[in-house]
MIPA-947010 format. One line per 3 residues: number of its first residue (from 0); their letters; for each residue x, y, z of N, C-alpha, C, O, CB. Coordinates in Angstrom, 3 decimals. Glycine has a CB too. Layout:
// MIPA-947010
NUM	a	X/Y/Z/X/Y/Z/X/Y/Z/X/Y/Z/X/Y/Z; ...
END
This chain:
// MIPA-947010
0	xxx	0.810/-1.163/0.086/0.238/-0.123/0.034/1.048/1.190/0.063/1.946/1.384/0.882/-0.582/-0.228/0.916; 0.671/2.093/-0.895/1.271/3.318/-1.208/0.614/4.500/0.285/-0.567/4.822/0.422/0.686/3.776/-3.075; 2.005/5.020/1.394/1.485/5.509/2.087/0.997/6.591/1.739/0.208/7.076/2.550/1.989/5.504/2.857
3	xxx	1.251/7.370/0.463/0.250/8.742/-0.026/-1.469/8.395/-0.126/-2.427/9.140/0.081/0.789/9.277/-1.827; -1.423/7.147/-0.477/-3.068/6.634/-0.488/-3.740/6.340/0.698/-4.958/6.167/0.744/-3.282/5.361/-1.216; -2.730/6.254/1.995/-3.437/5.973/3.474/-3.775/6.679/4.166/-3.039/7.265/4.960/-2.935/5.437/4.286
6	xxx	-5.429/6.884/4.032/-6.108/8.077/5.102/-5.698/8.870/6.138/-5.795/10.094/6.236/-6.941/7.660/5.748; -5.060/7.785/7.188/-4.877/8.811/8.496/-3.742/9.226/8.335/-3.175/9.505/9.392/-4.975/8.288/9.960; -3.017/9.425/7.187/-1.858/10.438/7.087/-2.231/11.561/6.063/-1.458/12.516/6.136/-0.458/9.693/6.606
9	xxx	-2.832/11.640/5.494/-3.375/12.659/4.489/-2.246/13.573/3.604/-2.172/14.786/3.803/-4.303/13.685/5.357; -1.401/12.915/2.643/-0.145/13.756/2.334/-0.850/14.865/1.304/-1.802/14.568/0.582/1.256/12.754/1.559; -0.295/16.062/1.342/-0.573/17.264/0.920/0.762/17.907/0.107/1.877/17.826/0.622/-1.041/18.059/2.158
12	xxx	0.573/18.502/-1.106/1.890/19.600/-1.323/1.517/20.727/-0.623/0.381/21.192/-0.724/2.249/20.106/-2.930; 2.322/21.181/0.038/2.968/22.854/0.640/2.777/23.612/-0.115/2.829/23.167/-1.262/4.441/23.176/0.919; 2.414/25.334/0.030/2.479/26.344/-0.770/3.124/27.460/-0.694/4.135/27.356/0.002/1.602/26.619/-0.928
15	xxx	2.947/28.480/-1.127/4.308/29.233/-1.338/5.693/28.566/-1.140/5.864/27.438/-1.602/4.328/30.348/-0.429; 6.673/29.189/-0.490/8.263/28.936/-0.764/8.526/27.480/-0.236/9.639/26.961/-0.155/9.334/30.111/0.106; 7.511/26.989/0.059/7.599/25.327/0.539/7.189/24.614/-0.633/7.327/23.397/-0.511/6.537/24.824/1.880
18	xxx	6.646/25.063/-1.921/6.142/24.647/-2.753/6.526/22.943/-3.219/5.616/22.174/-3.529/6.361/25.655/-3.569; 7.449/22.671/-3.215/7.848/21.620/-3.443/8.742/20.563/-2.524/9.683/19.783/-2.673/8.294/21.928/-4.372; 7.742/21.088/-1.356/7.769/20.269/-0.295/6.370/19.186/0.246/5.243/19.450/-0.173/8.128/21.263/0.699
21	xxx	6.508/18.444/0.830/5.020/17.394/0.794/4.586/17.798/2.517/5.386/18.510/3.124/5.456/15.076/0.458; 3.608/17.428/3.079/3.691/16.918/4.531/2.409/15.212/4.391/1.731/14.774/3.462/2.947/18.628/5.896; 2.575/14.876/5.437/1.948/13.727/5.980/1.340/14.096/7.446/2.310/14.235/8.190/3.019/12.532/6.038
24	xxx	0.282/14.283/8.074/0.092/14.578/9.068/-0.295/12.906/10.137/-0.845/11.816/9.984/-0.959/15.756/8.804; 0.092/13.324/10.699/-0.015/11.990/11.602/-1.425/12.034/12.643/-1.717/12.523/13.734/1.520/11.886/12.651; -2.131/11.149/11.509/-3.825/11.085/12.275/-4.276/12.343/13.187/-3.820/13.397/12.742/-3.947/9.669/13.477
27	xxx	-4.970/12.474/14.220/-5.478/13.474/15.052/-4.182/14.176/16.320/-4.412/14.759/17.380/-6.865/12.660/15.801; -3.067/13.885/15.786/-2.090/14.216/16.551/-1.890/15.612/16.471/-1.378/16.085/17.486/-1.005/13.515/16.271; -2.193/16.564/15.391/-1.456/17.842/15.436/-0.338/17.912/14.672/-0.072/18.936/14.042/-1.070/18.173/16.678
30	xxx	0.560/16.650/14.645/1.914/16.544/13.557/1.940/16.271/12.589/1.125/15.533/12.036/2.784/15.884/13.676; 2.965/16.833/12.061/2.958/16.611/10.532/4.326/16.112/10.165/5.209/16.528/10.915/2.612/17.973/9.683; 4.597/15.562/9.489/5.839/15.451/8.757/6.428/16.172/7.142/5.617/16.466/6.264/5.815/14.080/8.654
33	xxx	7.241/16.280/7.050/7.342/17.901/6.237/8.651/16.835/5.415/9.720/16.650/5.997/7.972/19.970/7.520; 8.407/16.295/4.214/9.332/16.043/3.232/9.607/16.247/2.041/9.060/17.259/1.604/9.417/15.306/3.167; 10.349/15.604/1.195/10.845/15.956/-0.048/10.831/14.457/-0.709/11.257/13.567/0.028/12.356/16.765/0.035
36	xxx	10.519/14.190/-1.632/11.303/12.788/-2.469/12.294/13.417/-3.183/12.286/14.518/-3.734/10.322/11.808/-3.655; 13.278/12.451/-3.092/14.586/12.033/-3.797/15.002/10.536/-4.383/14.547/9.398/-4.262/15.576/12.329/-2.841; 15.868/11.017/-4.931/16.129/9.783/-6.041/17.257/8.764/-5.525/17.050/8.427/-4.359/16.698/10.441/-7.606
39	xxx	18.143/8.318/-5.973/18.965/6.768/-5.645/19.877/7.857/-4.989/20.187/7.785/-3.800/19.739/5.438/-7.159; 20.354/9.008/-5.920/21.763/9.973/-5.149/21.375/10.885/-4.533/22.075/11.881/-4.349/22.836/10.708/-6.011; 20.061/10.743/-4.030/20.133/11.732/-2.751/19.320/13.132/-3.092/18.815/13.811/-2.199/21.854/12.129/-2.368
42	xxx	19.253/13.488/-4.529/18.398/14.621/-5.076/17.233/14.941/-5.086/16.475/14.160/-5.662/18.446/14.724/-5.990; 16.761/15.933/-4.594/15.268/16.159/-4.852/14.331/15.691/-5.882/14.918/15.679/-6.964/15.132/17.295/-4.971; 13.314/15.367/-5.967/12.870/15.255/-7.194/11.732/15.940/-6.646/11.071/15.900/-5.609/12.779/13.866/-7.935
45	xxx	11.755/16.892/-8.239/10.218/18.469/-8.247/9.475/18.123/-9.468/8.950/19.006/-10.146/10.870/20.641/-8.582; 9.409/16.886/-9.777/8.427/17.017/-10.852/7.248/17.088/-10.975/6.744/16.266/-11.740/8.471/16.385/-11.446; 6.514/17.889/-10.419/5.373/18.369/-10.077/4.366/17.057/-8.824/4.763/16.511/-7.794/4.658/18.718/-11.715
48	xxx	3.398/16.995/-9.340/2.628/15.807/-8.512/3.079/14.746/-7.645/2.857/13.722/-8.292/2.035/15.099/-9.299; 3.565/14.440/-6.594/4.153/13.279/-6.113/3.043/12.458/-6.250/3.605/11.538/-6.844/4.764/13.326/-4.733; 1.922/12.108/-6.150/0.646/11.327/-5.902/1.198/10.370/-7.242/1.814/9.310/-7.128/-1.127/12.318/-5.999
51	xxx	0.769/11.101/-8.652/0.931/10.313/-9.557/1.876/9.520/-10.249/1.704/8.942/-11.322/0.613/10.728/-10.057; 3.273/9.551/-9.273/4.673/9.278/-9.585/5.219/8.489/-8.191/6.323/7.972/-8.015/5.539/10.788/-9.958; 4.107/8.568/-7.289/4.324/7.230/-6.127/5.167/6.233/-6.269/6.275/6.095/-5.750/3.206/6.421/-5.921
54	xxx	4.591/5.530/-7.005/5.213/4.394/-7.190/6.595/4.315/-7.667/7.159/3.222/-7.717/4.511/3.768/-7.922; 7.329/5.674/-8.113/8.678/5.436/-8.585/9.418/6.175/-7.256/10.622/6.360/-7.080/9.026/6.149/-10.255; 8.542/6.450/-6.582/9.856/7.020/-4.918/9.929/5.794/-4.229/9.091/4.979/-3.842/9.145/8.463/-3.381
57	xxx	12.174/5.951/-4.138/11.792/4.910/-2.954/12.711/5.499/-1.793/13.187/4.659/-1.029/12.189/3.108/-3.337; 13.017/6.832/-1.567/13.405/7.474/-0.279/12.606/8.948/-0.662/12.173/9.485/-1.682/15.307/7.554/0.027; 12.678/9.233/0.685/12.616/10.334/1.113/13.174/11.424/2.100/13.072/10.955/3.234/11.918/10.193/1.221
60	xxx	13.751/12.750/2.143/14.016/13.557/2.571/13.497/14.138/3.817/13.148/15.298/3.593/14.008/14.022/1.807; 13.267/13.724/5.297/12.489/14.294/6.255/13.019/15.647/6.287/14.210/15.578/5.980/12.506/13.577/7.571; 12.647/16.931/6.537/13.115/18.134/6.882/12.528/18.723/7.872/13.061/19.775/8.225/13.123/18.887/5.971
63	xxx	11.673/18.419/8.395/10.799/18.883/9.854/9.917/17.704/9.953/9.322/17.102/9.060/9.750/20.483/9.790; 9.974/17.415/11.758/8.717/17.026/12.255/8.423/17.983/13.205/9.313/18.200/14.027/8.655/15.677/12.792; 6.948/18.883/13.336/6.369/19.291/14.091/5.395/19.397/14.476/4.749/18.692/13.701/6.521/19.763/14.115
66	xxx	4.490/19.924/15.403/3.166/20.210/15.745/2.843/21.024/15.048/3.649/21.948/14.938/2.867/20.534/16.891; 1.654/21.110/14.303/1.414/22.053/13.238/0.532/23.580/14.009/0.553/24.792/13.795/0.383/21.107/11.945; -0.046/22.830/14.789/-0.853/23.924/15.826/-0.002/24.609/17.314/-0.727/25.101/18.180/-2.306/22.962/16.475
69	x	1.232/24.603/17.489/1.834/25.157/18.698/2.327/26.093/17.819/3.039/27.010/18.229/2.853/24.308/19.691
END
């Protein structure tokens, strides 16, 4: 199962200066994991909507874990 399609995590693209970053909300905790998909060499993948290419992504770079509402 792809994590981007797993309802409790709600994968969504961020906006503004973080437009190439994505977040996974950790159920009802208020926490979210900010990440970018990376290729085998660790370079960021910025090809638009990762939901369409999720089967190609094998690694992510976690940029931040935060409580979005604090």
